[in-house]
C-alpha positions as CSV (number, residue, x, y, z in Angstrom):
1,M,-23.8,31.5,5.2
2,K,-23.0,28.6,7.5
3,G,-19.3,29.2,7.2
4,K,-16.3,28.6,4.9
5,V,-15.0,25.1,4.1
6,L,-11.7,24.4,2.5
7,V,-11.7,21.2,0.3
8,I,-8.3,19.8,-0.6
9,G,-7.6,17.0,-3.0
10,N,-9.3,14.9,-5.7
11,I,-12.8,14.7,-4.2
12,E,-16.0,14.1,-6.1
13,A,-17.9,17.3,-6.9
14,V,-21.0,16.0,-5.1
15,L,-19.4,17.0,-1.7
16,I,-19.1,20.6,-2.7
17,K,-22.5,20.6,-4.3
18,N,-24.2,19.3,-1.2
19,L,-22.3,21.6,1.2
20,T,-22.9,24.6,-0.9
21,A,-26.7,23.8,-1.2
22,F,-26.8,23.6,2.6
23,G,-25.2,27.1,2.9
24,F,-21.5,26.6,3.2
25,Q,-19.0,28.6,1.1
26,C,-16.6,26.0,-0.3
27,D,-13.1,26.8,-1.6
28,Y,-11.3,24.1,-3.5
29,L,-7.6,23.4,-3.8
30,E,-6.4,20.5,-5.8
31,N,-3.2,20.5,-3.7
32,I,-1.2,22.7,-1.3
33,N,2.1,22.5,0.4
34,H,1.9,21.5,4.1
35,K,3.9,24.5,5.1
36,K,1.5,26.9,3.4
37,L,-1.8,25.5,4.7
38,P,-1.4,27.0,8.2
39,N,-1.1,30.4,6.6
40,I,-4.5,30.2,5.0
41,I,-6.6,27.9,7.3
42,E,-7.7,30.4,9.9
43,P,-10.9,31.7,8.2
44,Y,-12.4,28.2,7.7
45,C,-14.8,26.4,10.0
46,G,-14.3,23.2,8.1
47,L,-11.5,21.3,6.3
48,V,-12.1,18.3,4.0
49,V,-9.2,16.2,2.7
50,R,-8.5,13.0,0.9
51,T,-5.0,11.9,1.8
52,F,-3.6,15.1,3.4
53,L,-1.5,14.9,6.6
54,I,-3.2,17.0,9.3
55,G,-0.9,17.5,12.3
56,Q,-0.8,19.8,15.3
57,A,0.6,22.8,13.4
58,I,-2.4,22.9,11.0
59,I,-4.9,22.2,13.8
60,D,-3.4,25.1,15.9
61,A,-3.6,27.4,12.9
62,G,-7.2,26.5,12.3
63,K,-8.5,28.7,15.1
64,N,-12.1,28.6,13.7
65,L,-12.1,24.9,12.7
66,Q,-15.2,23.1,13.9
67,F,-14.7,19.9,11.9
68,I,-12.1,18.0,9.8
69,G,-13.6,15.7,7.2
70,R,-11.6,12.7,5.8
71,C,-13.1,11.6,2.5
72,G,-12.5,7.9,2.9
73,S,-11.8,5.4,5.7
74,G,-8.6,5.5,7.7
75,L,-7.8,8.4,10.1
76,D,-4.1,7.6,10.5
77,K,-3.0,10.8,8.8
78,I,-5.0,13.0,11.1
79,D,-4.1,13.7,14.7
80,V,-7.5,12.8,16.0
81,A,-6.7,13.1,19.7
82,Y,-5.2,16.6,19.3
83,A,-8.2,17.7,17.2
84,A,-10.6,16.5,19.9
85,S,-8.6,18.4,22.5
86,K,-9.4,21.5,20.5
87,N,-13.1,20.5,20.3
88,I,-12.8,19.9,16.6
89,K,-14.9,17.0,15.3
90,V,-13.1,14.5,12.9
91,I,-15.5,12.7,10.5
92,N,-14.8,10.1,7.9
93,S,-16.9,8.0,5.5
94,P,-15.7,4.3,5.6
95,E,-19.2,3.1,4.6
96,G,-18.6,4.6,1.1
97,N,-15.8,2.3,-0.1
98,A,-16.5,-0.8,2.1
99,N,-18.1,-2.7,-0.8
100,A,-15.2,-1.9,-3.2
101,V,-12.7,-3.2,-0.6
102,A,-14.7,-6.3,0.0
103,E,-14.9,-7.1,-3.8
104,H,-11.2,-6.4,-4.2
105,A,-10.3,-8.8,-1.3
106,I,-12.5,-11.5,-2.9
107,G,-10.8,-10.9,-6.3
108,M,-7.4,-11.4,-4.6
109,I,-8.6,-14.6,-2.9
110,L,-10.0,-16.1,-6.1
111,S,-7.0,-15.2,-8.1
112,L,-4.6,-16.8,-5.6
113,L,-6.7,-20.0,-5.2
114,H,-7.1,-20.4,-9.0
115,N,-3.6,-19.2,-10.0
116,L,-5.2,-16.6,-12.3
117,N,-2.3,-14.1,-12.2
118,K,0.3,-16.8,-12.5
119,S,-1.3,-18.6,-15.4
120,D,-2.0,-15.3,-17.2
121,R,1.7,-14.3,-17.0
122,E,2.7,-17.8,-18.3
123,M,0.2,-17.7,-21.2
124,R,1.6,-14.4,-22.3
125,R,4.9,-16.2,-22.6
126,F,3.3,-19.1,-24.5
127,I,3.5,-21.5,-21.5
128,F,0.4,-23.7,-21.5
129,D,0.6,-25.5,-18.2
130,R,-2.7,-26.9,-17.0
131,K,-1.4,-29.2,-14.3
132,R,0.6,-26.7,-12.3
133,N,-2.1,-24.1,-12.6
134,T,-4.9,-26.3,-11.3
135,G,-7.0,-24.3,-8.8
136,S,-8.7,-25.0,-5.5
137,E,-12.3,-24.0,-4.7
138,L,-13.2,-21.3,-2.2
139,A,-16.3,-23.3,-1.2
140,T,-14.1,-25.9,0.5
141,K,-12.1,-23.3,2.6
142,T,-12.4,-21.7,6.0
143,V,-11.9,-17.9,5.8
144,G,-10.8,-16.0,8.9
145,I,-11.7,-12.3,9.0
146,I,-10.0,-10.1,11.6
147,G,-11.9,-6.9,12.2
148,F,-15.7,-6.7,11.7
149,G,-16.1,-3.0,10.9
150,N,-17.5,-1.7,7.6
151,T,-15.2,-3.6,5.3
152,G,-14.8,-6.8,7.3
153,S,-18.5,-7.2,7.7
154,R,-19.2,-6.5,4.0
155,L,-16.6,-9.1,3.1
156,A,-18.2,-11.7,5.4
157,S,-21.6,-11.0,3.9
158,K,-20.3,-11.5,0.3
159,L,-18.4,-14.7,1.2
160,C,-21.7,-16.3,2.4
161,S,-22.7,-16.9,-1.2
162,F,-19.5,-18.9,-1.9
163,G,-20.4,-21.7,0.6
164,C,-17.2,-21.4,2.6
165,S,-16.9,-21.4,6.4
166,I,-16.5,-17.9,7.8
167,L,-14.8,-17.2,11.2
168,V,-14.6,-13.6,12.4
169,H,-12.8,-12.1,15.3
170,D,-13.1,-8.5,16.5
171,K,-11.5,-7.3,19.7
172,Y,-14.0,-4.5,20.3
173,F,-17.2,-5.6,18.7
174,T,-19.3,-8.6,19.7
175,G,-22.7,-10.1,19.2
176,F,-22.7,-10.1,15.4
177,G,-22.5,-13.9,14.8
178,N,-25.3,-15.7,12.9
179,D,-25.9,-19.1,11.2
180,A,-23.5,-18.2,8.4
181,I,-20.8,-16.1,10.2
182,K,-19.2,-17.5,13.3
183,E,-18.0,-15.0,15.9
184,T,-14.9,-16.5,17.4
185,S,-11.6,-16.2,19.1
186,L,-8.2,-15.7,17.4
187,N,-7.2,-19.1,18.6
188,E,-9.9,-20.8,16.5
189,I,-8.8,-18.8,13.4
190,F,-5.2,-19.9,14.1
191,E,-6.4,-23.5,14.3
192,K,-8.8,-23.7,11.3
193,A,-8.3,-20.9,8.8
194,D,-7.1,-21.5,5.2
195,I,-7.4,-17.9,4.3
196,V,-7.1,-14.8,6.5
197,S,-8.2,-11.3,5.5
198,V,-7.3,-8.5,7.9
199,H,-9.4,-5.4,8.3
200,L,-7.9,-3.2,11.0
201,Q,-7.3,0.5,11.6
202,G,-3.8,1.8,11.4
203,N,-2.7,2.9,14.9
204,T,-0.2,2.2,17.6
205,E,-2.1,-0.9,18.8
206,T,-2.1,-2.5,15.4
207,F,1.4,-1.5,14.3
208,E,3.1,-4.6,12.8
209,Y,0.2,-6.7,14.0
210,I,1.0,-9.2,11.2
211,N,4.4,-10.4,12.2
212,A,6.4,-13.7,12.6
213,N,4.7,-14.4,15.9
214,F,1.2,-13.9,14.4
215,I,1.9,-16.1,11.4
216,N,3.6,-18.9,13.3
217,Q,0.5,-19.4,15.4
218,F,-1.4,-20.9,12.5
219,D,-1.7,-24.7,12.5
220,K,-1.3,-24.8,8.7
221,P,-0.1,-22.6,5.8
222,I,-2.6,-19.9,4.9
223,Y,-3.3,-17.3,2.2
224,L,-3.0,-13.8,3.7
225,I,-4.9,-10.8,2.4
226,N,-4.2,-7.2,3.5
227,T,-6.4,-4.4,2.1
228,S,-6.4,-2.2,5.2
229,R,-3.2,-0.5,6.2
230,G,0.5,-1.2,5.4
231,M,1.7,-0.3,8.8
232,I,-0.1,-3.3,10.4
233,M,2.3,-5.7,8.6
234,N,6.0,-6.4,9.1
235,T,6.9,-6.9,5.4
236,R,10.2,-8.8,6.1
237,D,8.4,-11.3,8.4
238,V,5.7,-11.8,5.8
239,W,8.3,-12.4,3.0
240,Q,10.2,-14.9,5.2
241,A,6.9,-16.7,6.0
242,L,6.2,-17.0,2.2
243,K,9.7,-18.4,1.7
244,N,9.3,-20.8,4.5
245,K,5.9,-21.9,3.2
246,K,4.0,-20.8,6.3
247,L,2.1,-18.6,3.8
248,K,0.8,-20.2,0.6
249,G,0.1,-16.9,-1.0
250,I,-0.3,-13.2,-0.3
251,G,-2.6,-10.5,-1.6
252,L,-1.4,-7.0,-0.7
253,D,-3.1,-3.7,-1.6
254,V,-1.2,-1.7,1.1
255,F,2.5,-1.3,2.0
256,E,4.6,0.0,4.8
257,N,5.9,2.9,2.6
258,E,3.7,4.0,-0.3
259,N,5.7,7.1,-1.0
260,L,8.1,6.1,-3.8
261,A,10.1,9.3,-3.2
262,T,11.1,8.2,0.3
263,I,11.3,4.4,-0.1
264,T,14.4,2.9,1.5
265,F,16.8,0.5,-0.1
266,R,15.6,-2.3,2.2
267,Q,11.9,-1.6,1.4
268,K,12.7,-1.6,-2.3
269,Q,14.5,-4.9,-2.2
270,L,11.7,-6.5,-0.2
271,F,9.1,-5.2,-2.7
272,K,11.1,-6.6,-5.6
273,K,11.1,-10.0,-4.0
274,L,7.4,-9.9,-3.4
275,V,6.5,-8.9,-7.0
276,R,8.7,-11.5,-8.5
277,S,7.0,-14.3,-6.7
278,N,4.2,-16.3,-8.4
279,K,2.5,-16.6,-5.0
280,T,1.8,-12.9,-4.6
281,I,-0.7,-10.3,-5.9
282,V,0.1,-6.7,-5.4
283,T,-2.1,-3.6,-6.2
284,P,-1.3,0.1,-5.6
285,H,-3.7,0.9,-2.7
286,V,-6.8,0.9,-4.9
287,A,-9.0,-1.6,-3.1
288,G,-11.3,1.2,-2.0
289,W,-11.0,3.2,-5.3
290,S,-13.9,2.4,-7.5
291,L,-15.9,4.8,-9.6
292,E,-18.9,4.1,-7.4
293,A,-17.0,4.4,-4.2
294,E,-15.5,7.8,-5.1
295,F,-19.1,9.2,-5.3
296,K,-20.3,7.4,-2.2
297,I,-17.5,8.5,0.1
298,A,-18.0,12.1,-0.9
299,D,-21.8,12.0,-0.7
300,I,-21.8,10.3,2.7
301,L,-19.2,12.6,4.2
302,S,-21.1,15.7,3.1
303,K,-24.3,14.4,4.7
304,K,-22.4,13.6,7.9
305,I,-21.0,17.2,8.0
306,I,-24.5,18.7,7.4
307,S,-25.9,16.6,10.2
308,L,-23.6,18.4,12.6
309,Y,-25.6,21.6,12.0
């Protein structure tokens, strides 16, 4: 036996199947209280989670941990630096849902440009208004993408078929430009973009990256899409920009607080304003959740874990 692996959360069975076939003993828990996990983690060499918060107490209790696997993209719920200090490898599988996120972002863009959600709501109330629901074509637009990782690069690739201009900025990755995708500065995106889709990790550097200062640097009103992390956006600033017509429309799949049990009065009021607007599209952090992605993120993660051995 290679060792024992604890799998927590709603994760596709292919992960346990692959790890078991390789020689791991896998124990599965649909859920467990954070306070109880430190009491049972010690025998395990590996821990695999979906959305579970892994802090120092759990890492300290996992005296035999060799790896922590995150079934999905972001690592903001895992203390990666502390795990590294304990020689514990942290692995994720962002490749698995990149296509789903890219498709979701495109769906939001098209829906905003062509007033699909707005006209659908009106038609359900027997309002047949062609003039005020006339759309605008993506082919005539310049799309700015900030972040050229798995999802940003997949979005850029898909946008090529629409005939739009594509500008991409990535602070840490260069040399990816080609005839269809222009690698550029933030300043050029501020100057030329009609639509901006942000694909950044959630961390201290990107906290409230999208704020009033960011939005006010655009030369013209834009459509803003955020399918990455809620913490990278100051919701109040975004709402004010929509009211002041600095933003023409917003597509949001992520929010600063996604735990309805702890949502504050201020956050709830802002959310109500956003959902009442005809210029917004909001979805419940499902951009990366497709039937195909669920399988891929589990399959890819299991293969990355196996490759460590």
